[in-house]
N, C-alpha and C positions, 0 to 999 in steps of 0.2 A: 661663351656667349648665351648659348641656348640654355645651359643649366641656370644661369643668372635669370634668365628670362622665366624659367619655370618657378622660381623662387619668389618672384615679385609679381605684383599685380601689374600687368601691362595692358595698356587701352587698346582696344581693337580699332583698326583703322579702316578695314573693309569687312563687312558682314555680309553673306550670302544666306538668304533664309528660303529654303525649300525652293530654290529656283529650277524653273524648266523652260526649255525651248523647243518649239515645235515648228516645223517648216511644212506649209502646204505645198506639195509637188504635183505638177500638173501631171495628168494622166497616170497618176499613182492611185491605187484603191485605198492606201491608208497615209495618213500624214508622216512625216518623217520626224522622229522623235530623236533629237540630238542630245539634250541634256535632261535629266529627271531627278528630282529631288536632292538637288546641290545644297549642302549645309557647310559652310567654311567661314571661319573667322581668320582673318590676315592681322598680326599683330602690328602696331604701330613701331616703324624703324626696322622691322624684320626683313629678311631676305627668304622668300618662299619660292621653291620650285615647284613646278606641276609637270608630271610625268604621266604618260599612259599611250596605249596602242594608236595606230593610226585610225583615224576617224572617230575617235572617242570624245571629241567636241572640245578640246582644249582651246583652240582658237576662238570658237563661239563663245566659250566662257570668257575669254579675255575682251573679246568684242563687246560683250554685255557689261563688264565692269568698266569698260572705257566708255559706255553710253552710246557706242555706235549702232547697237540694235537693242530692242527691248525684250525683257523675259516674257513668255508666254504666261508663265505663272512664279509666284514667290516674289522676292524683293531683294534689290541689292543696294546696300548703305554703305556711305563714305563718311566716317564721324558721325554716324547715327542719321544722317540725311539722305533720302532716297535718291537714287541716280535716275535722272529724267532725261539725260543726255551727254554729250562730251563737255568737259570742262577743263579750264587751265590747271586744276588741281592734279590732273592726270597727264603725264607724258607717255607717248607710245613709240616703241623702237620696233619694227617690223624685221622680218627676215630680207626682204627686198630694201635697198637702201633708201629708196623713195626721195632722192636728192633732186633738185633742180639743176640740169646739166649746164644752164647757162649762168648759173651763180657760182661765185667762188666759195669755199669752204667758209669763210667768214660770213659771206651774203646769205648762205643757207642757215647758218646759225641764227642770224638776225631776223630771218623771216617772220617767225612767231612774234618776234619784239616789234617788228614794225607793224603787225596787225593790232598790238596791244597799244599802239602809239607811243612807245618808248623813245624819248629824245635820242637823237643821234650818237651823242656824245657817250651816254649809257650804253647804247646798243653796241658799240664798239668795245667798251670796257668789258661788258659781259661776253661778248663772243671771244675776245682775247682770253679771259679768264677761263671760260669751258673748253677752249680749244687746247690751252696750256693744260688743264686738268686731264683732259684725254691724250695728252702727249702729242699734240700737233702743232706746237710752236714753230713757226718759220714756214707753216704751210697755209697760212691763212689765205693768201692769194692764189692758191691752185684751184683750178677747176675739177670736179669729179672724175673726168677721164684721165687726169694728170695724176691720180691717186690710186693706190692699190686697193683691192676689196677690203682689207682690215681698215685702212685708213678712212675710206668711205663711211664704214660702220661706226668708226669713232666720231666722224662728223655727225653722223645720225644721233649718236647718243648725246653729243654735245647741244646739238639742237634741241632734243627733248629735255635736257637739263636747264637750258638758258633761261626759260621762263619760270624756273624754280618751282616745279611742280611737287607736291607732297607725295605723290605716287608715280612709280615708273613700271610700265607694263611692256614687257618684252616677249615678243612671240618669235622664239627660235632665231634670234638675231645673228648667230654665229654658225649656222647650219651650212651656209653655202663657202665657208671658208676652209682652208687647208687646216690640217691638224695643228701645226706649230702655230699659225696665226691665232687658230681658236683657243689654244690654251694661253696663249700670251694676253689676249683680250679677256680671258676668264679672270685672270690674275689683275688686270688693270680694272676690271668692273668691280671687283671685290675691293679693290683700293678705293675706287670712287665712292662705293657703297658706304665703307667704314668712314669716309671723310665727310661726306654729306648728311649721312643718317636718313636717306630716302626709305620709303617703303617700297620693295621691290618684289613683283611677281613676274617670274621667269618661266617660260614654256620651253620645253625641251623633249626631244624624243631620247637623249642620250642620258643613259642611267649614271655613267661616270660624271657628267656634267651637272646632273641634279644633285648628286651627293657632294661633289666638289664646292659647289656654290651655295647651296640651300642650308640654312639653319634648320628648316624643316622641309621634307619632301612629301608634297601631296600627290598619292598615286590614284589615277582615275581607272574606273573600269571600261570595258568595251561599251559600244553603243547599246543603249542611251547611257551617256556618260554620267557616274556618280563618284564621289568620293569613297575610295575602297578603303584605304588608311592613309593616316598622316604619320611619317616616320620622323622622329625628332633625330638630328643630327648634331654630335658635340664631339670635338677633338681636343685632346689634351694640350696640343700645340699646332699652330699651322706653318711653324719653321721646317724648313726642308721641304722634300717630296712628298706631299700629303698623300697622293695615290699610291706611294710605296708602303705606308704604315698599315699594320694589321686591320685596325678599326676601319679604314677605308674599303678593304675588301670584304669586311663583315657588312658594313651598311650596304654595299654595292649588291651582295648576295640576297640580302633581305629584301631590297626592292625588286631585284629581279623573281624572286620567289612570288612576291604580290602580282607581279606583271604577268608571268609566264601563261597562266590560264587565260587572262584577258587577251594577250597577245593571240592566242590560238582562237579564241572566240571570235576577234575582230576578223580574222582571216577566214573564217567559216561565212560571217556575213558578207564579206567581199567576193567570196565564191558564189554565193547564192545571188548576190545583186549582178554579178557577171553573168550568170546562167539565165538569168530572167531577162536581162538586156539583149 
C-alpha cells in the first residue's frame, strides 16, 4: 500500500509549514518552546503514526491540526486551506473516552449530529451504522458505566466517525487499555480505516503500535519537537501475525535507533526541570 503511494501522485491532505508553538510561562525567565520548525505532509487517505519521547510536543501538534490552539509561527493547511479553528472536517479521539455518562452509546454517537441539526431518523441510522462498524451492535442502549474500557473507546471512535470527517486525529487512544484489548482495537481500527479511507494521524508512545498501524512513522525529537525522520513502512502481506515477521522487527529496531538519543535528551530536560523546581 505504501509502495503504491510512493509510485503515484498522492494529494496532500494536511500540510504543516515551519510550524512552531511557544508558551509564555508565568514566573519563568524564558518562554517554553514546545515545537519548532515542523514541516510535514500527510497524504490523503494515509495512516500516519507519530512517535516521540515524553514531552516532545506530540499532543500539542495534534491540538494545532485540530484547530484547538493556534501556532505561534508557520501555517497548517487542510486541503490547501489554512486552519483557523476546529472544524467538522476533523474528528478527534483522545486517550480519555470523554463520553457523556448520562447518555447511552447511541446518544453519545448522535451528540455531534444533534449539533448539526441532522434529522432524528438519519441520526438513528448513522449511529446504528457506526456502532456496527466498531463492533458494538446490541450495545446501543448501554450507558458508559455498563461498558468495558475498550467498548467505551469504540463508542468514542464511532462518535468521531458519525459526522463523516475527512481526517481522524487520535491522541494515544489505546494507552489506558490492557494489552489484549489494545491489540484487538488496533486490528479493528485498521479495518475501519481500510473501509472508510479516512486520513488518520495517530499519536503513540509505543514503537510496536506505531509500526503496526502506520503506513509511515514520523519520529519526533526531544523538546523542542521537530520531525527527525519519516520512516516508510511496507509489508509484503498483513496475513497472520505481523509482529512475528522479520520486517516488523527491522522497522521497530530502526525507529528505536532514531528515538534512543531523543529519549535520553528528554530525560535530561526532565531532570533539569525537576531540580530547578
